[in-house]
A tleap script that builds the chain and sets N, CA, C and O, in Angstrom:
source leaprc.protein.ff14SB
mol = sequence {
  NMET SER PRO ARG GLY PRO TYR ARG ARG HIE
  SER MET GLN PHE LYS LEU GLN LEU CYS GLN
  ASP ILE ARG ASN GLY VAL ILE GLY ARG ARG
  ASP ALA GLN ARG THR TYR SER VAL SER ALA
  ASN LEU ILE GLN LEU TRP LEU SER GLN PHE
  ASP ARG GLY GLU LEU ASN GLN GLU GLU ALA
  GLU ALA SER VAL VAL ALA GLU TYR GLU GLY
  ARG ILE ALA ALA LEU GLU ARG LYS VAL GLY
  GLN LEU THR MET GLU LEU ASP MET ALA LYS
  LYS THR PRO ARG PRO SER PRO GLY PRO VAL
  ASN GLU ASN SER SER ILE VAL THR GLY PRO
  ARG ILE ALA PRO SER GLY ARG ASP VAL CLYS
}
set mol.1.N position { 12.526 10.372 -28.028 }
set mol.1.CA position { 12.695 10.082 -26.602 }
set mol.1.C position { 11.272 9.866 -26.002 }
set mol.1.O position { 10.358 10.660 -26.222 }
set mol.2.N position { 11.139 8.803 -25.268 }
set mol.2.CA position { 9.843 8.481 -24.632 }
set mol.2.C position { 9.558 9.397 -23.465 }
set mol.2.O position { 10.481 9.802 -22.758 }
set mol.3.N position { 8.298 9.731 -23.250 }
set mol.3.CA position { 7.945 10.625 -22.168 }
set mol.3.C position { 8.249 9.888 -20.819 }
set mol.3.O position { 7.989 8.697 -20.654 }
set mol.4.N position { 8.776 10.631 -19.941 }
set mol.4.CA position { 9.160 10.056 -18.641 }
set mol.4.C position { 7.899 9.847 -17.819 }
set mol.4.O position { 6.993 10.679 -17.844 }
set mol.5.N position { 7.838 8.757 -17.105 }
set mol.5.CA position { 6.683 8.438 -16.292 }
set mol.5.C position { 6.729 9.268 -15.002 }
set mol.5.O position { 7.445 10.265 -14.914 }
set mol.6.N position { 5.959 8.837 -14.018 }
set mol.6.CA position { 5.928 9.608 -12.762 }
set mol.6.C position { 7.294 9.520 -12.041 }
set mol.6.O position { 8.092 8.616 -12.289 }
set mol.7.N position { 7.516 10.450 -11.180 }
set mol.7.CA position { 8.747 10.555 -10.461 }
set mol.7.C position { 9.001 9.252 -9.714 }
set mol.7.O position { 8.150 8.788 -8.955 }
set mol.8.N position { 10.187 8.656 -9.934 }
set mol.8.CA position { 10.552 7.408 -9.284 }
set mol.8.C position { 11.588 7.621 -8.232 }
set mol.8.O position { 12.473 8.468 -8.350 }
set mol.9.N position { 11.457 6.823 -7.184 }
set mol.9.CA position { 12.498 6.814 -6.175 }
set mol.9.C position { 13.139 5.411 -6.194 }
set mol.9.O position { 12.433 4.403 -6.222 }
set mol.10.N position { 14.460 5.358 -6.179 }
set mol.10.CA position { 15.156 4.123 -6.160 }
set mol.10.C position { 15.614 3.791 -4.766 }
set mol.10.O position { 16.090 4.677 -4.056 }
set mol.11.N position { 15.496 2.597 -4.362 }
set mol.11.CA position { 15.933 2.219 -3.014 }
set mol.11.C position { 17.437 2.287 -2.894 }
set mol.11.O position { 18.160 2.155 -3.882 }
set mol.12.N position { 17.904 2.496 -1.672 }
set mol.12.CA position { 19.310 2.545 -1.399 }
set mol.12.C position { 19.975 1.223 -1.803 }
set mol.12.O position { 21.097 1.199 -2.309 }
set mol.13.N position { 19.257 0.141 -1.567 }
set mol.13.CA position { 19.774 -1.220 -1.912 }
set mol.13.C position { 20.035 -1.293 -3.439 }
set mol.13.O position { 21.064 -1.799 -3.887 }
set mol.14.N position { 19.067 -0.771 -4.212 }
set mol.14.CA position { 19.209 -0.773 -5.667 }
set mol.14.C position { 20.404 0.038 -6.108 }
set mol.14.O position { 21.183 -0.398 -6.955 }
set mol.15.N position { 20.552 1.245 -5.520 }
set mol.15.CA position { 21.716 2.138 -5.924 }
set mol.15.C position { 23.044 1.488 -5.556 }
set mol.15.O position { 24.003 1.525 -6.327 }
set mol.16.N position { 23.087 0.874 -4.329 }
set mol.16.CA position { 24.328 0.225 -3.944 }
set mol.16.C position { 24.715 -0.947 -4.839 }
set mol.16.O position { 25.870 -1.104 -5.235 }
set mol.17.N position { 23.719 -1.753 -5.141 }
set mol.17.CA position { 23.942 -2.919 -5.993 }
set mol.17.C position { 24.390 -2.509 -7.427 }
set mol.17.O position { 25.300 -3.095 -8.013 }
set mol.18.N position { 23.718 -1.503 -7.935 }
set mol.18.CA position { 24.057 -1.014 -9.297 }
set mol.18.C position { 25.512 -0.471 -9.308 }
set mol.18.O position { 26.290 -0.782 -10.210 }
set mol.19.N position { 25.856 0.338 -8.296 }
set mol.19.CA position { 27.210 0.875 -8.257 }
set mol.19.C position { 28.228 -0.217 -8.089 }
set mol.19.O position { 29.273 -0.150 -8.736 }
set mol.20.N position { 28.000 -1.225 -7.262 }
set mol.20.CA position { 28.894 -2.316 -7.109 }
set mol.20.C position { 29.070 -3.079 -8.396 }
set mol.20.O position { 30.184 -3.442 -8.772 }
set mol.21.N position { 27.927 -3.329 -9.093 }
set mol.21.CA position { 28.061 -4.048 -10.348 }
set mol.21.C position { 28.846 -3.230 -11.427 }
set mol.21.O position { 29.625 -3.809 -12.185 }
set mol.22.N position { 28.640 -1.915 -11.489 }
set mol.22.CA position { 29.394 -1.101 -12.449 }
set mol.22.C position { 30.841 -1.097 -12.098 }
set mol.22.O position { 31.682 -1.305 -12.973 }
set mol.23.N position { 31.178 -0.867 -10.834 }
set mol.23.CA position { 32.595 -0.813 -10.384 }
set mol.23.C position { 33.278 -2.169 -10.556 }
set mol.23.O position { 34.484 -2.199 -10.798 }
set mol.24.N position { 32.574 -3.279 -10.445 }
set mol.24.CA position { 33.193 -4.625 -10.580 }
set mol.24.C position { 33.168 -5.090 -12.032 }
set mol.24.O position { 33.655 -6.176 -12.348 }
set mol.25.N position { 32.608 -4.279 -12.901 }
set mol.25.CA position { 32.607 -4.628 -14.337 }
set mol.25.C position { 31.544 -5.645 -14.728 }
set mol.25.O position { 31.612 -6.230 -15.809 }
set mol.26.N position { 30.585 -5.856 -13.878 }
set mol.26.CA position { 29.468 -6.789 -14.222 }
set mol.26.C position { 28.572 -6.187 -15.286 }
set mol.26.O position { 28.061 -6.919 -16.133 }
set mol.27.N position { 28.366 -4.902 -15.274 }
set mol.27.CA position { 27.530 -4.240 -16.230 }
set mol.27.C position { 28.191 -2.844 -16.495 }
set mol.27.O position { 28.785 -2.232 -15.608 }
set mol.28.N position { 28.049 -2.394 -17.745 }
set mol.28.CA position { 28.525 -1.120 -18.108 }
set mol.28.C position { 27.547 0.008 -17.825 }
set mol.28.O position { 26.362 -0.234 -17.595 }
set mol.29.N position { 28.031 1.215 -17.840 }
set mol.29.CA position { 27.092 2.356 -17.565 }
set mol.29.C position { 26.005 2.410 -18.584 }
set mol.29.O position { 24.842 2.550 -18.208 }
set mol.30.N position { 26.306 2.307 -19.853 }
set mol.30.CA position { 25.289 2.413 -20.901 }
set mol.30.C position { 24.295 1.221 -20.774 }
set mol.30.O position { 23.097 1.406 -20.986 }
set mol.31.N position { 24.755 0.076 -20.453 }
set mol.31.CA position { 23.867 -1.057 -20.316 }
set mol.31.C position { 22.924 -0.810 -19.112 }
set mol.31.O position { 21.739 -1.140 -19.156 }
set mol.32.N position { 23.486 -0.226 -18.050 }
set mol.32.CA position { 22.660 0.076 -16.911 }
set mol.32.C position { 21.590 1.130 -17.233 }
set mol.32.O position { 20.451 1.044 -16.773 }
set mol.33.N position { 21.995 2.131 -18.041 }
set mol.33.CA position { 21.023 3.144 -18.427 }
set mol.33.C position { 19.860 2.491 -19.195 }
set mol.33.O position { 18.696 2.766 -18.906 }
set mol.34.N position { 20.167 1.653 -20.143 }
set mol.34.CA position { 19.130 1.045 -20.989 }
set mol.34.C position { 18.311 0.060 -20.178 }
set mol.34.O position { 17.084 0.047 -20.286 }
set mol.35.N position { 18.965 -0.771 -19.364 }
set mol.35.CA position { 18.314 -1.845 -18.661 }
set mol.35.C position { 17.352 -1.270 -17.621 }
set mol.35.O position { 16.220 -1.741 -17.524 }
set mol.36.N position { 17.757 -0.286 -16.856 }
set mol.36.CA position { 16.969 0.255 -15.730 }
set mol.36.C position { 16.317 1.572 -15.998 }
set mol.36.O position { 15.661 2.127 -15.116 }
set mol.37.N position { 16.479 2.105 -17.218 }
set mol.37.CA position { 15.895 3.419 -17.625 }
set mol.37.C position { 16.304 4.536 -16.658 }
set mol.37.O position { 15.467 5.299 -16.176 }
set mol.38.N position { 17.608 4.613 -16.390 }
set mol.38.CA position { 18.157 5.597 -15.497 }
set mol.38.C position { 19.112 6.487 -16.299 }
set mol.38.O position { 19.877 6.017 -17.141 }
set mol.39.N position { 19.036 7.802 -16.002 }
set mol.39.CA position { 19.839 8.728 -16.792 }
set mol.39.C position { 21.296 8.575 -16.462 }
set mol.39.O position { 21.644 8.100 -15.381 }
set mol.40.N position { 22.142 8.965 -17.362 }
set mol.40.CA position { 23.627 8.921 -17.155 }
set mol.40.C position { 24.046 9.809 -15.992 }
set mol.40.O position { 24.909 9.437 -15.197 }
set mol.41.N position { 23.431 10.984 -15.896 }
set mol.41.CA position { 23.724 11.886 -14.821 }
set mol.41.C position { 23.376 11.267 -13.434 }
set mol.41.O position { 24.127 11.439 -12.474 }
set mol.42.N position { 22.310 10.595 -13.351 }
set mol.42.CA position { 21.874 9.997 -12.100 }
set mol.42.C position { 22.871 8.844 -11.749 }
set mol.42.O position { 23.266 8.706 -10.591 }
set mol.43.N position { 23.253 8.061 -12.706 }
set mol.43.CA position { 24.227 7.030 -12.440 }
set mol.43.C position { 25.545 7.627 -11.976 }
set mol.43.O position { 26.158 7.112 -11.041 }
set mol.44.N position { 25.996 8.713 -12.619 }
set mol.44.CA position { 27.226 9.364 -12.240 }
set mol.44.C position { 27.121 9.875 -10.807 }
set mol.44.O position { 28.067 9.738 -10.031 }
set mol.45.N position { 25.976 10.466 -10.449 }
set mol.45.CA position { 25.801 10.961 -9.070 }
set mol.45.C position { 25.894 9.833 -8.086 }
set mol.45.O position { 26.550 9.966 -7.052 }
set mol.46.N position { 25.249 8.713 -8.380 }
set mol.46.CA position { 25.296 7.541 -7.504 }
set mol.46.C position { 26.720 7.023 -7.336 }
set mol.46.O position { 27.173 6.683 -6.243 }
set mol.47.N position { 27.416 6.982 -8.506 }
set mol.47.CA position { 28.821 6.478 -8.476 }
set mol.47.C position { 29.731 7.397 -7.615 }
set mol.47.O position { 30.604 6.930 -6.884 }
set mol.48.N position { 29.485 8.724 -7.736 }
set mol.48.CA position { 30.267 9.626 -6.942 }
set mol.48.C position { 29.979 9.422 -5.455 }
set mol.48.O position { 30.892 9.408 -4.629 }
set mol.49.N position { 28.718 9.267 -5.134 }
set mol.49.CA position { 28.352 9.015 -3.711 }
set mol.49.C position { 28.973 7.673 -3.244 }
set mol.49.O position { 29.468 7.583 -2.121 }
set mol.50.N position { 28.946 6.688 -4.065 }
set mol.50.CA position { 29.532 5.401 -3.751 }
set mol.50.C position { 31.017 5.464 -3.502 }
set mol.50.O position { 31.538 4.861 -2.564 }
set mol.51.N position { 31.691 6.205 -4.359 }
set mol.51.CA position { 33.134 6.381 -4.227 }
set mol.51.C position { 33.522 7.146 -2.951 }
set mol.51.O position { 34.555 6.879 -2.336 }
set mol.52.N position { 32.675 8.091 -2.579 }
set mol.52.CA position { 32.947 8.844 -1.350 }
set mol.52.C position { 32.516 8.096 -0.105 }
set mol.52.O position { 32.784 8.557 1.004 }
set mol.53.N position { 31.844 6.935 -0.254 }
set mol.53.CA position { 31.447 6.158 0.850 }
set mol.53.C position { 30.080 6.536 1.429 }
set mol.53.O position { 29.698 6.096 2.513 }
set mol.54.N position { 29.355 7.372 0.664 }
set mol.54.CA position { 28.022 7.819 1.171 }
set mol.54.C position { 26.979 6.724 0.934 }
set mol.54.O position { 25.959 6.693 1.621 }
set mol.55.N position { 27.215 5.837 -0.016 }
set mol.55.CA position { 26.280 4.670 -0.236 }
set mol.55.C position { 26.945 3.455 0.389 }
set mol.55.O position { 27.955 2.969 -0.119 }
set mol.56.N position { 26.402 2.975 1.455 }
set mol.56.CA position { 26.946 1.779 2.077 }
set mol.56.C position { 25.846 0.880 2.555 }
set mol.56.O position { 24.666 1.231 2.539 }
set mol.57.N position { 26.263 -0.293 2.981 }
set mol.57.CA position { 25.314 -1.358 3.292 }
set mol.57.C position { 24.434 -0.941 4.524 }
set mol.57.O position { 23.241 -1.244 4.557 }
set mol.58.N position { 25.014 -0.272 5.488 }
set mol.58.CA position { 24.258 0.154 6.720 }
set mol.58.C position { 23.166 1.113 6.348 }
set mol.58.O position { 22.042 0.994 6.834 }
set mol.59.N position { 23.483 2.093 5.467 }
set mol.59.CA position { 22.450 3.002 5.027 }
set mol.59.C position { 21.367 2.322 4.224 }
set mol.59.O position { 20.190 2.666 4.331 }
set mol.60.N position { 21.764 1.369 3.429 }
set mol.60.CA position { 20.784 0.637 2.616 }
set mol.60.C position { 19.865 -0.116 3.529 }
set mol.60.O position { 18.650 -0.089 3.335 }
set mol.61.N position { 20.408 -0.794 4.529 }
set mol.61.CA position { 19.577 -1.508 5.494 }
set mol.61.C position { 18.685 -0.600 6.280 }
set mol.61.O position { 17.530 -0.933 6.546 }
set mol.62.N position { 19.209 0.564 6.665 }
set mol.62.CA position { 18.383 1.551 7.399 }
set mol.62.C position { 17.247 2.041 6.600 }
set mol.62.O position { 16.140 2.211 7.110 }
set mol.63.N position { 17.509 2.284 5.298 }
set mol.63.CA position { 16.398 2.777 4.421 }
set mol.63.C position { 15.383 1.649 4.209 }
set mol.63.O position { 14.195 1.956 4.099 }
set mol.64.N position { 15.750 0.414 4.144 }
set mol.64.CA position { 14.804 -0.678 4.025 }
set mol.64.C position { 13.953 -0.777 5.292 }
set mol.64.O position { 12.741 -0.983 5.217 }
set mol.65.N position { 14.605 -0.627 6.477 }
set mol.65.CA position { 13.856 -0.703 7.748 }
set mol.65.C position { 12.899 0.486 7.797 }
set mol.65.O position { 11.758 0.316 8.227 }
set mol.66.N position { 13.309 1.669 7.381 }
set mol.66.CA position { 12.403 2.834 7.398 }
set mol.66.C position { 11.226 2.615 6.443 }
set mol.66.O position { 10.098 2.997 6.753 }
set mol.67.N position { 11.480 2.017 5.310 }
set mol.67.CA position { 10.410 1.704 4.371 }
set mol.67.C position { 9.426 0.725 4.952 }
set mol.67.O position { 8.216 0.908 4.819 }
set mol.68.N position { 9.924 -0.316 5.597 }
set mol.68.CA position { 9.077 -1.315 6.238 }
set mol.68.C position { 8.260 -0.679 7.347 }
set mol.68.O position { 7.081 -1.000 7.498 }
set mol.69.N position { 8.847 0.204 8.119 }
set mol.69.CA position { 8.171 0.845 9.244 }
set mol.69.C position { 7.043 1.759 8.679 }
set mol.69.O position { 5.974 1.839 9.284 }
set mol.70.N position { 7.248 2.391 7.624 }
set mol.70.CA position { 6.204 3.205 7.000 }
set mol.70.C position { 5.093 2.341 6.504 }
set mol.70.O position { 3.924 2.695 6.652 }
set mol.71.N position { 5.417 1.218 5.919 }
set mol.71.CA position { 4.368 0.296 5.407 }
set mol.71.C position { 3.606 -0.322 6.582 }
set mol.71.O position { 2.392 -0.511 6.496 }
set mol.72.N position { 4.285 -0.632 7.652 }
set mol.72.CA position { 3.600 -1.179 8.850 }
set mol.72.C position { 2.643 -0.128 9.420 }
set mol.72.O position { 1.511 -0.455 9.778 }
set mol.73.N position { 3.090 1.139 9.507 }
set mol.73.CA position { 2.217 2.166 10.054 }
set mol.73.C position { 0.955 2.340 9.147 }
set mol.73.O position { -0.153 2.523 9.651 }
set mol.74.N position { 1.143 2.282 7.856 }
set mol.74.CA position { -0.047 2.397 6.934 }
set mol.74.C position { -0.990 1.232 7.138 }
set mol.74.O position { -2.205 1.428 7.168 }
set mol.75.N position { -0.461 0.008 7.282 }
set mol.75.CA position { -1.265 -1.125 7.531 }
set mol.75.C position { -2.013 -1.068 8.857 }
set mol.75.O position { -3.170 -1.479 8.945 }
set mol.76.N position { -1.357 -0.564 9.869 }
set mol.76.CA position { -1.967 -0.412 11.227 }
set mol.76.C position { -3.136 0.593 11.103 }
set mol.76.O position { -4.202 0.370 11.677 }
set mol.77.N position { -2.945 1.656 10.381 }
set mol.77.CA position { -4.012 2.640 10.191 }
set mol.77.C position { -5.215 1.973 9.501 }
set mol.77.O position { -6.361 2.193 9.892 }
set mol.78.N position { -4.938 1.151 8.467 }
set mol.78.CA position { -5.990 0.474 7.728 }
set mol.78.C position { -6.745 -0.495 8.627 }
set mol.78.O position { -7.973 -0.577 8.593 }
set mol.79.N position { -5.971 -1.234 9.440 }
set mol.79.CA position { -6.634 -2.197 10.422 }
set mol.79.C position { -7.518 -1.403 11.384 }
set mol.79.O position { -8.636 -1.825 11.679 }
set mol.80.N position { -7.051 -0.297 11.861 }
set mol.80.CA position { -7.872 0.529 12.749 }
set mol.80.C position { -9.134 1.006 12.113 }
set mol.80.O position { -10.209 0.978 12.712 }
set mol.81.N position { -8.989 1.454 10.861 }
set mol.81.CA position { -10.167 1.924 10.143 }
set mol.81.C position { -11.186 0.815 9.878 }
set mol.81.O position { -12.392 1.004 10.031 }
set mol.82.N position { -10.680 -0.313 9.488 }
set mol.82.CA position { -11.593 -1.479 9.246 }
set mol.82.C position { -12.241 -2.006 10.553 }
set mol.82.O position { -13.373 -2.491 10.552 }
set mol.83.N position { -11.485 -1.893 11.658 }
set mol.83.CA position { -12.042 -2.300 12.934 }
set mol.83.C position { -13.165 -1.378 13.329 }
set mol.83.O position { -14.191 -1.832 13.834 }
set mol.84.N position { -12.988 -0.060 13.104 }
set mol.84.CA position { -14.073 0.892 13.425 }
set mol.84.C position { -15.252 0.630 12.572 }
set mol.84.O position { -16.376 0.667 13.073 }
set mol.85.N position { -15.067 0.355 11.261 }
set mol.85.CA position { -16.203 0.086 10.404 }
set mol.85.C position { -16.926 -1.165 10.807 }
set mol.85.O position { -18.156 -1.214 10.774 }
set mol.86.N position { -16.167 -2.202 11.197 }
set mol.86.CA position { -16.809 -3.435 11.670 }
set mol.86.C position { -17.635 -3.227 12.949 }
set mol.86.O position { -18.749 -3.735 13.078 }
set mol.87.N position { -17.067 -2.480 13.868 }
set mol.87.CA position { -17.770 -2.155 15.108 }
set mol.87.C position { -19.077 -1.380 14.793 }
set mol.87.O position { -20.114 -1.621 15.410 }
set mol.88.N position { -19.004 -0.496 13.872 }
set mol.88.CA position { -20.183 0.310 13.547 }
set mol.88.C position { -21.237 -0.542 12.846 }
set mol.88.O position { -22.437 -0.356 13.047 }
set mol.89.N position { -20.758 -1.506 11.997 }
set mol.89.CA position { -21.689 -2.411 11.352 }
set mol.89.C position { -22.379 -3.346 12.386 }
set mol.89.O position { -23.553 -3.686 12.240 }
set mol.90.N position { -21.635 -3.742 13.407 }
set mol.90.CA position { -22.245 -4.633 14.443 }
set mol.90.C position { -23.255 -3.870 15.279 }
set mol.90.O position { -24.205 -4.457 15.797 }
set mol.91.N position { -23.056 -2.557 15.417 }
set mol.91.CA position { -23.982 -1.797 16.258 }
set mol.91.C position { -25.258 -1.387 15.507 }
set mol.91.O position { -26.280 -1.089 16.125 }
set mol.92.N position { -25.188 -1.376 14.217 }
set mol.92.CA position { -26.315 -0.990 13.401 }
set mol.92.C position { -27.371 -2.078 13.403 }
set mol.92.O position { -27.058 -3.228 13.093 }
set mol.93.N position { -28.637 -1.749 13.747 }
set mol.93.CA position { -29.649 -2.778 13.794 }
set mol.93.C position { -29.934 -3.299 12.406 }
set mol.93.O position { -29.997 -2.529 11.447 }
set mol.94.N position { -30.111 -4.634 12.292 }
set mol.94.CA position { -30.411 -5.247 11.024 }
set mol.94.C position { -31.936 -5.359 10.908 }
set mol.94.O position { -32.617 -5.564 11.912 }
set mol.95.N position { -32.469 -5.226 9.704 }
set mol.95.CA position { -33.894 -5.409 9.504 }
set mol.95.C position { -34.217 -6.902 9.721 }
set mol.95.O position { -33.517 -7.806 9.266 }
set mol.96.N position { -35.340 -7.086 10.458 }
set mol.96.CA position { -35.710 -8.479 10.687 }
set mol.96.C position { -36.274 -9.096 9.422 }
set mol.96.O position { -36.966 -8.439 8.644 }
set mol.97.N position { -35.973 -10.341 9.236 }
set mol.97.CA position { -36.501 -10.990 7.995 }
set mol.97.C position { -37.983 -11.137 8.124 }
set mol.97.O position { -38.520 -11.188 9.231 }
set mol.98.N position { -38.618 -11.201 7.053 }
set mol.98.CA position { -40.086 -11.347 7.005 }
set mol.98.C position { -40.527 -12.672 7.478 }
set mol.98.O position { -39.692 -13.522 7.786 }
set mol.99.N position { -41.844 -12.903 7.556 }
set mol.99.CA position { -42.296 -14.227 8.023 }
set mol.99.C position { -41.816 -15.356 7.123 }
set mol.99.O position { -41.764 -15.218 5.901 }
set mol.100.N position { -41.477 -16.442 7.732 }
set mol.100.CA position { -40.997 -17.601 6.998 }
set mol.100.C position { -42.168 -18.313 6.415 }
set mol.100.O position { -43.095 -18.691 7.132 }
set mol.101.N position { -42.143 -18.504 5.115 }
set mol.101.CA position { -43.231 -19.264 4.435 }
set mol.101.C position { -42.701 -20.633 4.120 }
set mol.101.O position { -41.871 -20.805 3.227 }
set mol.102.N position { -43.183 -21.610 4.858 }
set mol.102.CA position { -42.668 -22.973 4.678 }
set mol.102.C position { -43.153 -23.544 3.350 }
set mol.102.O position { -42.638 -24.571 2.905 }
set mol.103.N position { -44.075 -22.942 2.742 }
set mol.103.CA position { -44.621 -23.495 1.450 }
set mol.103.C position { -43.870 -22.994 0.250 }
set mol.103.O position { -44.242 -23.321 -0.877 }
set mol.104.N position { -42.801 -22.194 0.443 }
set mol.104.CA position { -42.045 -21.713 -0.671 }
set mol.104.C position { -40.631 -22.321 -0.679 }
set mol.104.O position { -40.113 -22.790 0.335 }
set mol.105.N position { -40.054 -22.282 -1.862 }
set mol.105.CA position { -38.733 -22.867 -2.058 }
set mol.105.C position { -37.937 -21.832 -2.824 }
set mol.105.O position { -38.481 -21.045 -3.599 }
set mol.106.N position { -36.638 -21.852 -2.588 }
set mol.106.CA position { -35.749 -20.945 -3.302 }
set mol.106.C position { -35.778 -21.252 -4.820 }
set mol.106.O position { -35.750 -20.361 -5.668 }
set mol.107.N position { -35.835 -22.523 -5.093 }
set mol.107.CA position { -35.796 -22.976 -6.476 }
set mol.107.C position { -37.117 -22.742 -7.180 }
set mol.107.O position { -37.130 -22.180 -8.275 }
set mol.108.N position { -38.193 -23.138 -6.608 }
set mol.108.CA position { -39.481 -23.098 -7.271 }
set mol.108.C position { -40.316 -21.862 -6.974 }
set mol.108.O position { -41.201 -21.497 -7.748 }
set mol.109.N position { -40.032 -21.230 -5.861 }
set mol.109.CA position { -40.836 -20.068 -5.483 }
set mol.109.C position { -42.065 -20.511 -4.696 }
set mol.109.O position { -42.155 -21.673 -4.300 }
set mol.110.N position { -43.015 -19.599 -4.464 }
set mol.110.CA position { -44.218 -19.950 -3.696 }
set mol.110.C position { -45.070 -20.897 -4.517 }
set mol.110.O position { -45.028 -20.913 -5.747 }
set mol.111.N position { -45.846 -21.687 -3.785 }
set mol.111.CA position { -46.731 -22.605 -4.450 }
set mol.111.C position { -47.867 -21.834 -5.082 }
set mol.111.O position { -48.267 -20.772 -4.605 }
set mol.112.N position { -48.374 -22.383 -6.153 }
set mol.112.CA position { -49.465 -21.728 -6.861 }
set mol.112.C position { -50.786 -22.057 -6.154 }
set mol.112.O position { -51.045 -23.202 -5.781 }
set mol.113.N position { -51.619 -21.006 -5.980 }
set mol.113.CA position { -52.858 -21.171 -5.340 }
set mol.113.C position { -53.755 -22.112 -6.179 }
set mol.113.O position { -53.829 -21.968 -7.399 }
set mol.114.N position { -54.414 -23.044 -5.542 }
set mol.114.CA position { -55.287 -23.930 -6.311 }
set mol.114.C position { -56.466 -23.148 -6.862 }
set mol.114.O position { -57.022 -22.280 -6.189 }
set mol.115.N position { -56.836 -23.463 -8.084 }
set mol.115.CA position { -57.972 -22.833 -8.683 }
set mol.115.C position { -59.237 -23.656 -8.487 }
set mol.115.O position { -59.160 -24.845 -8.178 }
set mol.116.N position { -60.345 -23.065 -8.656 }
set mol.116.CA position { -61.580 -23.747 -8.499 }
set mol.116.C position { -61.710 -24.769 -9.555 }
set mol.116.O position { -61.013 -24.684 -10.567 }
set mol.117.N position { -62.600 -25.781 -9.381 }
set mol.117.CA position { -62.709 -26.870 -10.312 }
set mol.117.C position { -63.589 -26.398 -11.486 }
set mol.117.O position { -63.625 -27.056 -12.526 }
set mol.118.N position { -64.282 -25.291 -11.333 }
set mol.118.CA position { -65.166 -24.850 -12.397 }
set mol.118.C position { -64.391 -24.070 -13.476 }
set mol.118.O position { -64.922 -23.840 -14.563 }
set mol.119.N position { -63.204 -23.679 -13.203 }
set mol.119.CA position { -62.455 -22.870 -14.159 }
set mol.119.C position { -61.986 -23.777 -15.313 }
set mol.119.O position { -61.489 -24.885 -15.110 }
set mol.120.N position { -62.169 -23.251 -16.521 }
set mol.120.CA position { -61.761 -24.047 -17.650 }
set mol.120.C position { -60.539 -23.443 -18.305 }
set mol.120.O position { -60.038 -23.982 -19.291 }
savepdb mol mol.pdb
quit
């Protein structure tokens, strides 16, 4: 048996779709176990909830909305943080560039000082 990865959470939409597919005969329980790496006990729990009416489209949509709201809040926090960092960077004085040497080039560098004519 392979070691189980980190704790996974399945969306309400996934649970609802899986239960509908199993009940409509689109996929069998064992195929669902193998395909989605979900235990038989978990599938049975979801099917029980589905049969009792605890898994429905409204709850699935509400969970998606809640998930999106959480993601939006996290992104808003990140935007706030980046805005503060940008403001701080704008306020920090930049070192002034050194004197501009018109005799130098990025490609060739500074010009070589001429040597005396006596040098051999």
